[in-house]
C-alpha positions as CSV (number, residue, x, y, z in Angstrom):
1,M,0.0,0.0,0.0
2,S,1.4,3.4,-1.0
3,Y,1.2,6.5,1.1
4,K,3.1,8.6,-1.4
5,A,0.4,11.3,-1.8
6,I,-0.2,11.9,1.9
7,R,3.5,11.8,2.7
8,K,4.0,14.6,0.1
9,S,1.1,16.7,1.4
10,V,2.4,16.5,5.0
11,C,5.9,17.3,3.9
12,E,4.7,20.3,2.0
13,A,2.6,21.4,5.0
14,N,5.6,21.3,7.4
15,R,7.8,23.2,4.9
16,E,5.0,25.8,4.5
17,L,4.8,26.4,8.3
18,E,8.5,27.1,8.1
19,R,8.1,29.6,5.2
20,Y,5.3,31.4,7.1
21,G,7.7,31.9,10.0
22,L,5.3,30.0,12.4
23,L,7.8,27.6,14.0
24,F,10.7,27.7,16.5
25,L,13.9,25.8,15.6
26,D,12.8,22.2,14.9
27,E,9.6,22.4,17.1
28,G,6.0,22.4,16.0
29,G,4.7,20.8,12.8
30,A,1.8,19.3,10.9
31,S,0.3,15.9,10.5
32,A,-2.6,14.3,8.5
33,I,-4.8,11.3,9.0
34,D,-6.3,8.9,6.5
35,R,-9.2,7.6,8.3
36,E,-10.2,5.0,5.7
37,R,-6.7,3.4,5.9
38,G,-6.3,4.0,9.6
39,V,-3.0,5.8,9.4
40,V,-1.5,9.1,10.4
41,V,1.5,10.7,8.7
42,V,3.8,12.9,10.8
43,R,7.3,14.4,10.5
44,P,10.3,12.9,12.2
45,A,11.8,14.3,15.4
46,G,14.9,16.5,15.3
47,K,15.0,17.4,11.7
48,L,14.6,21.0,10.5
49,H,11.4,21.6,8.5
50,A,13.1,23.3,5.6
51,T,15.1,20.1,4.9
52,L,12.2,17.6,5.0
53,T,11.4,15.4,2.1
54,P,8.4,13.2,1.5
55,E,10.5,10.2,2.1
56,D,11.3,11.5,5.6
57,M,7.6,11.4,6.6
58,L,6.6,8.6,9.0
59,V,3.4,6.5,8.8
60,V,1.9,5.4,12.1
61,D,-1.3,3.6,13.0
62,L,-4.0,5.2,15.2
63,A,-2.2,4.0,18.3
64,G,1.0,5.7,17.3
65,A,2.9,2.5,16.3
66,L,5.4,3.0,13.5
67,M,4.3,1.3,10.2
68,E,6.7,3.0,7.7
69,G,9.9,4.9,8.3
70,D,13.0,4.5,10.3
71,S,13.0,7.6,12.6
72,I,11.4,8.6,15.9
73,P,8.1,10.6,15.4
74,A,7.9,14.1,16.5
75,P,6.7,14.2,20.2
76,D,3.6,16.3,19.2
77,L,2.2,13.2,17.5
78,V,0.7,12.1,20.8
79,A,-1.4,15.2,21.1
80,H,-2.3,15.1,17.5
81,L,-3.6,11.5,17.9
82,F,-5.7,12.5,20.9
83,L,-7.3,15.3,18.8
84,Y,-7.9,13.0,15.8
85,H,-9.8,10.6,18.1
86,A,-11.8,13.4,19.7
87,F,-12.6,15.5,16.6
88,P,-13.7,13.0,13.8
89,E,-14.4,15.8,11.4
90,I,-10.8,16.9,11.0
91,S,-8.1,15.4,8.9
92,G,-5.1,17.7,9.5
93,I,-3.5,19.3,12.5
94,A,-0.7,21.9,13.0
95,N,0.9,23.2,16.2
96,T,3.2,26.2,16.0
97,Y,5.1,28.7,18.1
98,S,4.1,31.8,16.0
99,P,5.1,34.9,17.9
100,H,1.9,36.8,18.6
101,A,-0.3,33.8,19.1
102,T,2.2,32.4,21.6
103,L,2.2,35.8,23.4
104,F,-1.5,35.3,24.1
105,A,-1.0,31.7,25.1
106,Q,1.8,32.6,27.6
107,A,-0.4,35.4,29.0
108,G,-3.3,32.9,29.3
109,R,-5.6,35.2,27.3
110,P,-8.0,34.3,24.5
111,I,-7.7,36.2,21.3
112,P,-10.9,38.4,21.0
113,C,-12.5,38.8,17.6
114,L,-11.9,42.5,17.0
115,G,-12.3,42.6,13.2
116,V,-13.3,40.8,10.0
117,V,-9.8,39.3,9.3
118,H,-10.3,37.2,12.5
119,A,-14.0,36.6,11.8
120,R,-13.3,35.1,8.3
121,C,-11.7,32.0,9.8
122,F,-12.9,31.8,13.5
123,K,-16.4,32.2,14.8
124,G,-15.8,34.2,17.9
125,E,-12.7,34.5,20.2
126,I,-10.0,31.9,19.9
127,P,-10.0,30.2,23.3
128,V,-7.2,29.4,25.7
129,T,-7.0,26.2,27.7
130,R,-6.4,26.0,31.4
131,A,-2.8,25.4,32.6
132,L,-1.7,21.8,32.9
133,R,-1.6,20.5,36.5
134,K,1.6,18.9,37.9
135,P,0.4,15.3,37.7
136,E,-0.6,15.8,34.0
137,I,2.8,17.2,33.2
138,E,4.6,14.4,34.9
139,R,2.3,11.5,33.7
140,N,2.1,12.2,30.0
141,Y,2.8,15.8,29.0
142,E,2.0,15.4,25.2
143,K,-1.2,13.5,25.8
144,S,-2.2,16.0,28.5
145,L,-1.8,18.8,25.9
146,G,-4.5,17.1,23.8
147,G,-6.6,16.5,26.9
148,V,-6.9,20.1,27.9
149,I,-7.8,21.1,24.3
150,V,-10.6,18.6,24.2
151,E,-11.7,19.7,27.6
152,R,-11.9,23.3,26.5
153,F,-14.0,22.3,23.5
154,S,-16.6,20.4,25.4
155,R,-19.1,23.1,24.4
156,L,-17.5,24.4,21.3
157,D,-17.6,23.4,17.7
158,P,-14.1,22.6,16.4
159,L,-15.1,23.5,12.9
160,E,-16.4,26.9,13.9
161,I,-13.3,27.6,16.0
162,P,-10.5,25.6,14.3
163,G,-7.8,26.6,16.7
164,V,-6.9,27.0,20.3
165,L,-4.2,28.4,22.5
166,V,-2.7,26.0,25.0
167,A,-1.7,28.0,28.1
168,H,2.0,28.5,28.6
169,H,2.6,26.6,25.3
170,G,1.3,27.8,22.0
171,P,-1.4,27.5,19.3
172,F,-2.9,24.4,17.7
173,T,-5.1,24.5,14.6
174,W,-6.9,21.9,12.5
175,G,-9.0,21.5,9.4
176,R,-10.5,19.1,6.9
177,T,-7.1,18.8,5.3
178,V,-3.5,19.3,6.5
179,R,-3.3,22.3,4.0
180,D,-6.3,23.8,5.7
181,A,-4.7,23.3,9.1
182,V,-1.6,25.2,8.0
183,L,-3.7,28.1,6.6
184,K,-5.6,28.3,9.8
185,S,-2.3,28.6,11.7
186,A,-1.3,31.5,9.4
187,A,-4.8,33.1,10.0
188,L,-4.5,32.6,13.8
189,E,-1.2,34.3,13.9
190,R,-2.5,37.2,11.8
191,A,-5.6,37.5,14.1
192,A,-3.3,37.5,17.1
193,Q,-1.0,40.2,15.6
194,L,-3.9,42.5,14.8
195,A,-5.5,41.9,18.2
196,F,-2.3,42.7,20.0
197,G,-1.8,45.9,18.1
198,T,-5.4,46.9,18.5
199,L,-5.3,46.4,22.2
200,V,-2.1,48.4,22.5
201,L,-3.7,51.3,20.6
202,A,-7.2,51.0,22.2
203,P,-7.1,48.8,25.4
204,Q,-10.9,49.1,25.7
205,A,-11.6,47.8,22.2
206,Q,-14.7,45.6,22.0
207,P,-15.3,42.5,19.9
208,V,-17.1,43.0,16.6
209,P,-20.9,42.6,16.7
210,G,-22.2,39.1,16.2
211,A,-24.0,40.0,13.0
212,L,-20.8,41.3,11.4
213,S,-18.8,38.3,12.6
214,D,-21.4,35.9,11.2
215,K,-21.4,37.7,7.9
216,H,-17.7,37.2,7.4
217,F,-17.3,33.7,8.9
218,S,-16.9,30.8,6.4
219,R,-16.6,27.1,7.1
220,D,-15.0,26.4,3.7
């Protein structure tokens, strides 16, 4: 069974995150799931995104066991697998350390929807999770990252808000394809940048009215 196409798309997604300037050193990345074949394709650990090739991509089963490849998967695979199980509508995930979004994550603040650029991709504020507790960090840090995201979305639609800030960590985004997840990462960073600047200029700025937000939001 060939996984050539999905390996290529995941490689391109990771390289695109690098081109957008959304990563930090070799940390962060994108993955994709093929639900029909029951596999996830993820980047290897410890290799810079700009140097990745489709042949470097690893194929794992839905429990994370290596099926194809000869490297160790990136550690964020564990959180990605948790989200794939929890959000059956999504087929791609990206986690980054983009500067402005990470500022909000480190501050423990959601990103308010202050304009139509934000509203185009996210229906309402981009939420922030609670901080991880000591036992969660010590027991299984990566799995706990996925756990607090799912907990935060217990009453939210992951397709209406395809992104989240993990407190003290950084942003995760997702979509119906891995390409869509990457674009949502870029959109989240731009929304964070604009919100940060707006709040510096006008600390009392209020979210856009719901009717305006709804007009611009698209689930495509």
